[in-house]
N, C-alpha and C positions, 0 to 999 in steps of 0.2 A: 342246248346252245343259247346263250343270253341274247335277248333282242337288242339290236343296235339302238342307241338312244335317239329319239326324235330330234334332240337338240343338236345333232350333227347336221340336220337339214333345216331345222327351224330356228329362226333368230327372233326372240321377243323384242318388242319395241312399243312405245306408246305415243309417238309423234308421227302421224301419217302425212303423206303428201295429199294433194287434192283427191278426194274420195272417188272421183270418176276419171282420174287421169290415166289409169291403166287397168286392165282386167285383173280381177281379184277373186280369191276364194271367199264365199259368203256362208257363214254359219248362222242361219236365221232361225230364231226360236219363238214358239208360242208355248209358254211354260216349258215343259220338258220334251216337247215335240219339235223336231227340226225339219225344215224343208229339204227335201232331196229330189233330184231329177230321176225319173223312172223311165227307162227305155228298154228295148228288147235285149240290149247288150249288158244291162246291169243298172246299178244304182250309184249315183254320185251326188256330191253337193254342187250347188250352183257356182259357176265360174264365169266372170264377165264384169261388166260395169253395172252399177246399181240401177241406173236408169233403164237398162235393158231388161231387168228382171220383173218390172211392173209390180214392185212391192214397195210400200211406203213404211219404213221402220219408225217406231216410236223413238228409238235411240240406237246408236251404233257405237262400237268400240273397236279401235285398231289393235290387232294382236301382234303384228310383226310380219315376217315373211317366211314362207316355206319354199325352199329352193329358189329364193329370189322373188317369189310371187307374193304380193300383199295378201294378208288375211284379215277379215273383219268378222266380228260377231254382231248380231243385231237382235233386237226385240221387236215383235210386232203386236198389234192390238189383238186381244182374244177373239175378236170376230173375223179376223183375217182369213180369207180363203186362199188356198194354194193356187198359183197360176196353172194354166193348162200344161200338162206334162210333168207336173210336180205334185208331191204329196207331203203332208206332215206325218212324220214317223216318230214314235217314241225312241229316245236316244238309246236305251238299252237294247232295243230290238235290232239296232244297226251294227252291233258287234259282230264281227266275222262277215259283215256285208260290205262295209266300207273298207278301204285300205287302212292298215293299222295306224299310220301316221295321221291320216285324216280323222280317224275315230278319236285318237288321243287329243288332237287339237279341238275336236268337237267337245270333249270333256272340259277342256280349259275354257272354251268359248261359253258354255252354258254357265259356268261359274262367274265369268266376267259379266254376263247379262244379268244374272241374279244380283251380284254385288252392285252393279250400276243402278239397277231398279230400286234396290233397298236402301241406297245411301244418297238419295236426291236431296235430303235435308240433314243438317248436322244433328247428331245424336246428343250433343251437349247443350246447344242453345236454340236449335230449331231453324236456323237460317238456311237458305238454299245454298248447296255446296257447289264448288267449281272443280273441274278436272285439273290436276297438277300438270304443268308442262314438262316436268322433269322425271316423274315416276308414276306408276300406276296407283294413284291415290286420289281421294276426294278431299278437298281443302275447304274449310269454312272461312269465308272472307271476314266474318265478324269476330270470331274468337280464336281462329287459327288452328282449330282441332283438325287432325288428319285421320282419315279412315282408310284402311287397306283391304284388299280382298281377303275375306275370311277363309281360314283353313283350320279344320278341326281334326287333329291327329287321333287315330284309334289304333288299338293293338288287336291282333288276332293270333291265336296260338294253337299249334298242333302238339298235344300232350300224349306221351307214349308211356305205357306201363306193360311190361312183360310182352313186348312185341304186339301190343294192341293200342289202338287209337281211341281217345275219348271223343265222342260226338254227342252233341246235346240237341234236344228238340226245343226250338224257340216257339212259344205260344203264338206269337204274331206272324209266324211264317207258314202257317197252314200245315204244321206237322212235319216239316222237313228237318232232318238232322244235319247239323253243321258244326263248326268249331266255336270255341269260346272267344268272344270278342267284346270290345267295349271302348268307350272314349277315354282318353287320358285326362285326368283331372288337374286343375291348377296346382303347381308345386310338386308334381310327381315326375320321376324319371320314367322312361319307357318300361324298364324292368319292374319298377314298383307298380306300374299300371297292370302289367301282366299278372303279377302275384295277387294284387287286390281283386281284379276281375275274376280270377279263378276261384279265389276263396269266397267271394260274394255269391257267385253263381253255382258252384258245385261243391264248395266246402272243404277243399283239401289243399295241401301245399305242394309246390313243385320245385325242382332244382335244375341246374345245368341249362338255364335259359340262354338260347343262342339266336342271334339275328338271322333271319332267313331271306328277307327281301321287303320291298315296299311297292305300293301301287297307288297312283292318284285315283280317287274314288269320288267323282263329281255328282253324287246323289245324296245330299246336294253339294257338300263342300268339304270332303274328308281326305285325309291321307292315311291309307291303311299300312301299318307297319307289322310285318309278319315275323313270328318267332316259332322255334321249336323248344320243347321242354320235356323233362322227365318227371314222372310222378315221384313224390317224396314220401308223404304220409297223409293219413286221414281217410275218411270214407266219403263216398259220393253223397252229397246232401243238396239237392237242388233248391233254389230260392223260391220256387213256386209261383214266381211272377214272370220274369223274362224266360226262365228255363223251367220247363215242366217235366223233363225227363233227360237222363244222361246215361250212356252205356259205353262199355269198351268193345271195340270192333276189331277183329282181325282183318288182314288185307283182303281176304276173300269174302268178308261179311259186310263191307262198306255199303250202306244203303244208297238210295238215289243220289247221284252226284249233284252238287250245286252247279249253276251255270258257269261255263268256261270263262266268262268275262271276269270272274272274281279270282283274286289271289288264293282264296280258299281251295280252289281246284288244284293249284300248284302245290300247296301244302299236302293235300291228300295224295297227289301223284308222287310226291317225295316219299311219303310214308309207305305207299304200296311198293314203290321201287326198292326201298331200303329193307323192308321186312317181309317181302314175299319169298 
């Protein structure tokens, strides 16, 4: 059963009211660690007025509302200590810990914090930027250049041959087998990116490429677009750089599964369900 979209409850916006006028959700980050409240009953993000939290952000960003309640992201100084009863936790570790809608908004929040931090000055002329009152953008008052939140699309593919799934060992992942993935290059369609990544990394052609689904991936600013495909021709020939090994696995042979946070797991579950 497909997950209900968070956008049925969440309304994005970029023009807040007074920051302390009403209790709000606060997604507060120190790099990729987010402040959470830790109690005997569970873990949650701070909710209340900013002046009650005893935290002084370097910058804040208004995100909109979740079920009518304002949401903010914020960046704090690297030396900031969490207030009593709270902790900084790595965002990935909070998957399946926070409510799903809150976790998804936390992913958006960390991307907003990163964008705001990295675009304080114009990339064209170097002048200090200003926030646009009309859209989520940084505007240069000197040359007029606008910069928006960065999003880097990437493709990931489940490739099937004779009821077996191709899985590859990525050298930078400590030996874990996963699926073929990579960023879309300028001028490419998503289908072309799938074909190129597979040819570059494992050296063969595929056919019947079909869209499977997509997932925001805020580590740091990607959109993962998932596909299924069938082997067409060629032999496995790994590139020896990103991919150090690749093999075909039957449903009962799948090695250690990747974390459930990733759409990779959904693709592997699809394969197991279809070919078992």
